[in-house]
N, C-alpha and C positions, 0 to 999 in steps of 0.2 A: 276265169275262162268263160269269155261271153260266147252267147249262142250263135250259130253260123247266121252271118248278115247276108243278105241276096238283093239288089235291086228288084224294083215292082215288075212284075211280069217275066221274070227270068225263070228259066226250067231248071229244074233239079235233076241233076244225072246221078244215075245209080252208080255205086261203087263197082267196079269191075274187078272180078276175081282174077288176080295173076299169081304166078308163081313167085315166092319170096325171092328177092335179090339181096345177097349177101354183101355186105361192104367191109372191107378190112380195116382195122385202124379205128373202130369206133367203138364205144361204150354207150349204151342206150340207157337214159335216165327215165323211169316213170314217176312223174309227179302225182303224189298221192299225199301230199303235206298239209292240204287245205281243211278246212272246218266244215265243209259242205253246207253252208248256210242256206242255199236256196232250195236244198234238200231236207229241210228241217234238223239240220246239224248232224246229220248221219257221215259216217266214213263212206264216201262215195266209192271208193276201189272196192269196198267189201260188198256192195249192194249186189244182190243176186240177179243175173241177167240170164236166161235159159238155163237155170240150174247151178250156175257157178259164178263166183265173183266178177264183178266187171275188169277188175284188174287182171284177171286170169285170160280173159279174152284180149286184152291189150298184150299182154305178155306174149301170147302164143303169136301174134302178129309181129310184133317187135323183135323177139329174140333171134329168129332166122336171117335178120338183116344185118346184125351187129357181132362182134367178137364177144362181148359181155354185156349184161344187163343189171343194173341197180334198181332199187325201189326207195324213192324217197317219201318217208312217212313220218308223222309227228305223233302218231295214235296206235294201237293195235299193233306194235312192232312184232310181236310174237306170230300174231295171224299171217302178216306179210312175210315173215321169215319163214313159215311153212311151205311157202312156193318154191324155196330152194335157190334163191338168190340173195346176194346180201342186201339189207336195209339200211339206209344211212338218213338219219333226222337232219333237220335245220340245226347248223351251227348258231343262227341269228334266232333269237328268242320271239316269241309272241306270234308265231303263225305269219311271217312275214311276207308270205306270196311266194310266187312262181320264182323270182329270181334268188331267193333263199334256198330253194329246191335245186336249182342250178348249181349254186355256189357250192352245195353240198356233193353235189354229183361231180363237179370239176375238181374237188379237193379229194374224192375218193378213186377217181379214175386215174388209170395208168395208160390209157391209150392217147393218140394225137387229137382225137376228135371226140365230142360229146352230143349226144341226140337226145332231144327231151320231146317226150309225148305226154299228155295227161291220161289220168287213170280212167277218166269218164268218157273217153272215145274209142268204142271197141270195135270199131271199122275202120281204122286207120290202113292207108294204102300200104300193101305189101311191097311197094317199090318206093316208099318214102324217102329212107335215108338215101338210097342211088342217086334219086333226082335231085335232092338237096346238095349233095355231094358234087354231083356234075356242075351245078351253077356256083356253088362257092369256089370251086377250082378254076372254072372259065372266068371268074370276074376276080379271082384272087382275092376274095373276100374273108372277112374274119367270122362272119355269121351268115347263114342262109336260113329264111323264114318262109315257111308255106303259105301260099295265097290261093284262095277261090275267087275268080273274077275280080272285083275290087276290094275283097275282105281279106286282110291279112290275119293269120292264125299264129301269134306270137309264140304259143307253147309248142307248137310243133316247129322245131328248130334244130339246126345243126350249129356247132360252134367250136372253132379252134380251142383247145386246152390251154394254149398259151395266154388268154385273155383273162384268167382266173385273177391274177393280182390286180387288174383294172377292175374287174366286179367286186373283188373284195373292198378296194378303196371306195367304190361307189356306195355300197352298202353301209360301210363305216361312216360315210358321209350324211347317212339318213336316207339315202336314194332307197325309193321301194318299186316304182313304176317301170314295167318291163319296156314299154315304149322309150321312156326317156334314157334308159340304158342302151337301147339298141341304137337309138340315135347318134350315140357316141363311137359306134363302131362303122367299119366297112361292111355294109350289110346289102345283100341281094335277096329280092323275092323270088320265090320258084313257084310258077304257075300250076295250079293242080285243077283247074277248070273242068277238065274231063274225070275228076274223081270227086266232085264237090261234095257229095253226100258221106264220103269217107270221112271227113272232118266233122261230122255232126257229134255233138256231146250231148249228156244226158244230165240234166240238172233238176228234173221235177219228177214226181210220181207218174204223170201223164205222158212224158219222154219216155221213160222207162218201159211204160205199158206198149206204147208204140214200136220201140225199138224190138220188143220181146215177138210183135207179131209180123215182124219184117222178113 
């Protein structure tokens, strides 16, 4: 999960507080299956922000937008399960990255669409899924990915569940890079230039402290 990139001199826009926009037929998957290397190997979803785990902030923003939520996690499964939503670990061994988390989510979901978000972006937009869906449908795409200015955010995505077999084949062949798999699909990028700071993720202690002061 890369930090937000932005051309030099470009202003950061503050995330606007909006009412959640529900979208039927979507399962949300919170990706919490990483090893947190840039944060010293801690489970980032369980790191406290303003008195509660980051994953709780993400869940509170995502849940009103979708029919159901799953958490993809490979550690501390019992702690994640206490949040009251199903927890699905990777079927691919070795902490194989966000595609393994999407694979687990697609396998468990029963809806036509699956939306993914990372566990370390507690300010994600309240209308994320609605805007991704609008572009996916308008362009008859298989996948919609969030973008701010010229920076795509691959783990903020909406995908049709029917691509599961295609993803499984990609992973079985040793593929792991999310951009490489996306390139094989009919993909559309959805602009969120008006909510650029909503995609801020937290990778370090300094970023955590800055987020707490927000």
